[in-house]
N, C-alpha and C positions, 0 to 999 in steps of 0.2 A: 523255344524245343523243337528238336528234330526227332521222328520217328525214323531210325534207321533204317530198317526193316520196310519200311512202307515205300522211300524213299529209293532202294536199293534196284538197278535198274541190269545187274548184272553183270555189270567194269566191276574190275577190280584194279589197282594201283600196281602196278608190276613189282614195289618195293612192298608190299603187301606179301607177296607170294616169298614163302620158305622155302631156301635153299635143301635139298637132300644134300649136302655135303658139309662138314664143318668146317667151321668159319677158321681164316688163317687167323695169327697173331695180328695181320696188316689191315684185316679184314674187317667190317663192321665201324667204319668212322662216320661217325654224324657231325655234320658241319651244318650253318645256319648265314642265311645271305638274306636282305633285305634291298630292296632296288625300290625304285620309282616308278611312275605311270609306265614309264616304256616297257616297265615289268609284266604289265597287264599282258603280251602278249604272251611270255611264258604261263602265265596266269590260265590265258586260254587255252592253251595247251592241254596242261596239266588236268583241267575241267574235264578234258574228250574223257578221261577213264577212272574220275575221283567223284568218290560220294560228298555231295554238299547241300545243304540249306540251300532253299531258295534263293535267298539274299548275298548268298556269296557265289552264286553261280554267275559264270563268263561275263553273259550278255548281262545280267544285270551291274555285275560292275561296272562295265564298261560302258552301259546308256547313264548310269546312276552320275560317272566321273563326266560325260559326257555334256549332261544337261545341269549339274551345280556346278562343275567347274573344278573340282574339291581335289585336293593333292592327295595323289593315292602312292603308298608304298608297298609294295608285298613280300611278307615275308614265307621265307620257305625254307624247311626241314628238309636237306638230303643226308642220303645213306648211301658210301659209297657212290657216289656221284649222281645219285636215281633220286627225284624227289619225293619225299615221303607224304609231308603235308606243305599247304601252301594256305596263307593267310591273307585277301586281300583288305586291307583299313584304308581308313580316310583320317589325316593329319589335321584335325581341328584346334585352332588355334586360341585360347583362351585366358583373358587377364583377371585375376584377383580383383 
C-alpha cells in the first residue's frame, strides 16, 4: 500500500484539476490505450507530475526493464486527450 499523503510532493496531473466551466456533450470522453515498451518515454513524462508508488516510478520501471529484459506494456487512461492514469506492467508468460 501507498500512503498517498506522505508521498504527495505538491505536483498534480492536469487531468485532475476541475474546470470551472460546465462540460459540453462532446467533452469528457474517456479512452484507454496500451503501448509496448516504447511507451515508457510517455510514461516517464507522465510521472513528472503524477503521484505513484516507488515501484511505479519511471526510473524504477525503466531500470527494471533494462536489467531483466522484461516485456513491458504501458496502459494509459485519457480524458479529453489528456492522460489521467498510466500503469506500467510487465508481461509474464506462464504455462499450466
